[in-house]
C-alpha beads as a LAMMPS data file, in Angstrom:
LAMMPS data file: protein, C-alpha beads

97 atoms
96 bonds

1 atom types
1 bond types

-500.0 500.0 xlo xhi
-500.0 500.0 ylo yhi
-500.0 500.0 zlo zhi

Masses

1 110.0

Atoms # bond

1 1 1 462.231 391.893 -444.687
2 1 1 461.028 390.450 -441.412
3 1 1 457.685 390.523 -442.627
4 1 1 458.669 388.314 -445.794
5 1 1 460.376 385.861 -443.522
6 1 1 457.468 385.525 -441.300
7 1 1 455.205 385.133 -444.343
8 1 1 457.766 382.714 -445.422
9 1 1 457.587 380.672 -442.311
10 1 1 453.809 380.292 -442.280
11 1 1 453.856 379.306 -445.734
12 1 1 456.212 376.477 -445.070
13 1 1 454.372 375.420 -442.082
14 1 1 451.154 375.087 -443.911
15 1 1 452.834 373.194 -446.722
16 1 1 453.241 369.393 -446.844
17 1 1 456.215 367.659 -448.679
18 1 1 454.378 367.641 -451.859
19 1 1 454.273 371.465 -451.797
20 1 1 457.857 371.511 -451.239
21 1 1 458.697 369.199 -453.808
22 1 1 456.602 371.387 -456.412
23 1 1 458.377 374.409 -455.081
24 1 1 462.176 372.650 -455.563
25 1 1 461.120 371.500 -459.004
26 1 1 459.787 374.917 -459.809
27 1 1 463.371 376.442 -458.892
28 1 1 465.351 373.674 -460.500
29 1 1 463.178 374.418 -463.673
30 1 1 464.250 378.125 -463.400
31 1 1 467.908 377.358 -462.717
32 1 1 467.871 375.243 -465.719
33 1 1 466.359 377.873 -467.988
34 1 1 469.063 380.662 -466.438
35 1 1 471.854 378.151 -467.280
36 1 1 471.024 377.547 -470.828
37 1 1 470.296 381.166 -471.531
38 1 1 473.950 382.010 -470.275
39 1 1 476.551 382.537 -472.725
40 1 1 478.941 379.883 -473.220
41 1 1 481.830 381.866 -471.974
42 1 1 480.089 382.000 -468.409
43 1 1 478.868 378.502 -468.109
44 1 1 481.956 377.248 -466.198
45 1 1 481.992 380.071 -464.039
46 1 1 478.323 379.294 -463.211
47 1 1 479.171 375.614 -462.464
48 1 1 481.991 376.838 -460.443
49 1 1 479.587 379.026 -458.194
50 1 1 476.450 376.660 -458.405
51 1 1 478.354 373.212 -457.268
52 1 1 479.799 374.585 -453.836
53 1 1 476.641 376.228 -453.156
54 1 1 474.890 372.831 -453.889
55 1 1 477.412 370.940 -451.875
56 1 1 477.031 373.354 -448.843
57 1 1 473.169 373.228 -448.485
58 1 1 472.734 369.699 -449.917
59 1 1 475.086 368.004 -447.263
60 1 1 473.185 369.432 -444.242
61 1 1 469.901 368.630 -445.558
62 1 1 470.761 365.015 -446.162
63 1 1 472.725 364.775 -442.704
64 1 1 469.231 365.865 -441.103
65 1 1 467.251 363.231 -443.019
66 1 1 469.745 360.646 -441.790
67 1 1 469.123 361.867 -438.249
68 1 1 465.419 362.149 -438.576
69 1 1 464.508 359.217 -440.469
70 1 1 465.512 356.392 -437.632
71 1 1 463.345 358.733 -434.891
72 1 1 460.286 358.542 -437.261
73 1 1 460.684 354.920 -437.820
74 1 1 461.031 354.398 -433.974
75 1 1 458.061 356.323 -433.497
76 1 1 456.027 354.294 -436.237
77 1 1 456.701 351.193 -434.315
78 1 1 455.313 352.565 -431.070
79 1 1 452.054 354.286 -432.647
80 1 1 450.657 350.914 -434.339
81 1 1 447.197 351.442 -435.728
82 1 1 444.530 350.163 -433.895
83 1 1 443.159 346.951 -435.133
84 1 1 440.125 344.889 -433.808
85 1 1 440.320 341.427 -432.895
86 1 1 438.098 339.441 -435.378
87 1 1 438.524 335.995 -433.766
88 1 1 435.433 336.230 -432.005
89 1 1 433.166 336.873 -435.060
90 1 1 430.533 334.284 -436.166
91 1 1 430.684 332.442 -439.431
92 1 1 427.823 334.317 -440.845
93 1 1 429.494 337.833 -439.926
94 1 1 431.495 339.728 -442.198
95 1 1 434.461 342.101 -441.129
96 1 1 435.939 344.889 -443.647
97 1 1 439.254 346.080 -442.703

Bonds

1 1 1 2
2 1 2 3
3 1 3 4
4 1 4 5
5 1 5 6
6 1 6 7
7 1 7 8
8 1 8 9
9 1 9 10
10 1 10 11
11 1 11 12
12 1 12 13
13 1 13 14
14 1 14 15
15 1 15 16
16 1 16 17
17 1 17 18
18 1 18 19
19 1 19 20
20 1 20 21
21 1 21 22
22 1 22 23
23 1 23 24
24 1 24 25
25 1 25 26
26 1 26 27
27 1 27 28
28 1 28 29
29 1 29 30
30 1 30 31
31 1 31 32
32 1 32 33
33 1 33 34
34 1 34 35
35 1 35 36
36 1 36 37
37 1 37 38
38 1 38 39
39 1 39 40
40 1 40 41
41 1 41 42
42 1 42 43
43 1 43 44
44 1 44 45
45 1 45 46
46 1 46 47
47 1 47 48
48 1 48 49
49 1 49 50
50 1 50 51
51 1 51 52
52 1 52 53
53 1 53 54
54 1 54 55
55 1 55 56
56 1 56 57
57 1 57 58
58 1 58 59
59 1 59 60
60 1 60 61
61 1 61 62
62 1 62 63
63 1 63 64
64 1 64 65
65 1 65 66
66 1 66 67
67 1 67 68
68 1 68 69
69 1 69 70
70 1 70 71
71 1 71 72
72 1 72 73
73 1 73 74
74 1 74 75
75 1 75 76
76 1 76 77
77 1 77 78
78 1 78 79
79 1 79 80
80 1 80 81
81 1 81 82
82 1 82 83
83 1 83 84
84 1 84 85
85 1 85 86
86 1 86 87
87 1 87 88
88 1 88 89
89 1 89 90
90 1 90 91
91 1 91 92
92 1 92 93
93 1 93 94
94 1 94 95
95 1 95 96
96 1 96 97
């Protein structure tokens, strides 16, 4: 089991947000298929189990996002991209930005 967790950690480290988004969409689609295949008598039970699990996992994720977003915004303000001063160009010179 430890080996599986090591592989998962490495996969996550080598992934960007697009890969994680695809993974989440894949899992959402799987959940929809499983939900559609459930007999009608079990659908309320599935929602009763799934909704609390969703809330317990979603709320900490959003709390982390709210915490990380201002830090990232402050970092972007500090790390402004390098821009040349093109005021000293002659009229016949062209600058590409």
